N, C-alpha and C positions, 0 to 999 in steps of 0.2 A: 697067148691068144694067137689063133691062126691068122694068116694074112687075109682070109675071107672076112672074118669078123672085124678085124681092124679096118679094112676097107669100108665095110658097112657102117661102122661107127664114124669114120672120117666123113663119109657122105652125109650121115646124120648131122654131124657138127656143121658141115657146110650149109646144110638146109636151115639149121637154126640161125647161123650167122646171116644167111641171105634174108630170111624173114626179119631178123633184127635190123638189117640195113634198110629194108623196105619200110619198116615202122619208123626208124630214125629219120628217114626222109620226110615223114609227116610233120617235121618241125617247121616246114615252110610251105606256104600255099602252092608255090610253083612245083613242088616235088611230092605232094601228099596223095597223089592218085592211088598208089599202091596201098597205103595205109587205109585210105577211105574204102577201097574195095574190100580189104580184109575185114574192117568193121562192118561193112554192109553185109558181107557173108555171115559174120559172126552173129549179127542181129537180124537173122533171117526174118522175113523174106528179102531177097536181094532186089531192092527196089530203088537203089541209088540215093537213099535218104541219109546215109551216114555223113556226118559233118565233123570236121576238126576246126573249130572256130576260135574259141577262147585261147588266150596265151597259156592258160593252165592246161588245156587239152593238148596243145602243141608240146609243151614241156613234158607232160606225162608220156605221150607217145614217143617222143625223142629219147627220153631216159629209158623207157622200156626197151626200145630198140637197141640202145647202147649196152644195156645190161645183157640182153640176149647175145650180142656179138661177143662181149667179154666172157659170158658163160660158155659159149661154144669154143672160144680160144682156150680157156682154162681146161675144159674137158679134153680138147685135142692134145694138150700136153700130157695129160694122164694116159691117153690112149697110146701116144708115142712111147711113153716110158712104162708100158704095161708090165714088162718083165721085172721091173725094179720095185713095183709096189705090190703089196699083199692084198688079201681078201678084205682086210679091215677098211682100206681106202675105197675099194670097189663097193663094199656094202654101204659105207658112209655116203658115197655119191648116190647110190641107188635109193637109199632111205630119203635123202634130200630131194631127189626127183619125185619120188612117190608122195612126199609131203606136199611139194608144189602141186602135183597132179590133183590130189584130193581137194586142196583149198581152191585152186583155180577152177577146177571143173564144177565143184559144188557152187561156187559163186557165179559161174557162167550160167548154170541152169537156173539159179535163183534170179538172175537178171535177164532171163529169157534170151540167152545167147547159146542155144544148144550146139550150133556149129562149132563154137570154140571148144566146148567139151568134147565133141567128136574129134576135132583136130588134136586136142590134148591126148586123147586116147591113142591115136595113130602115133603121136610123138613119143609117148611113154612106151608103147610097144616097140617102137624103133630102137629104144634103149634096152628094154628088158630082153628081147629075143636074143641079141648077140651076147649080152652079158651073162645071161643064164646058160645059153648053149655053149659058150666058150669055156665055162668052168672057172672063171676068175673069182667067183664068189666063194668057191671051195678051196682056193689056193692057200697054202700055208703062209703065214706071215713071217 
């Protein structure tokens, strides 16, 4: 994989981790402004009505954020070791991300959160463009 595509994917991972940290901060009322803003945007129109109130809401947003940070860190290791892994691993990760995309975006639309589906589309394209263009999916195992 070229330096350009590795840089792209590292920025992508950083963005995923950053959003994860913003969501994880939703665990506490004092630090939940970013998570509430994301939910307000996802549940358009952006009218300031998003709330994270119940303990279960806080736990869910915190765990979601932590999973996103872990996901970004895991994928960053794969990017760093790109020459040592074959197309099977790249295809597996891509299939996993596409599976997430279909489920998450379908449920987002069903729950009247179209912005989240749009954000998901930008997210998956941020993965697919460099992975397809770099040729790692065609690499011999």
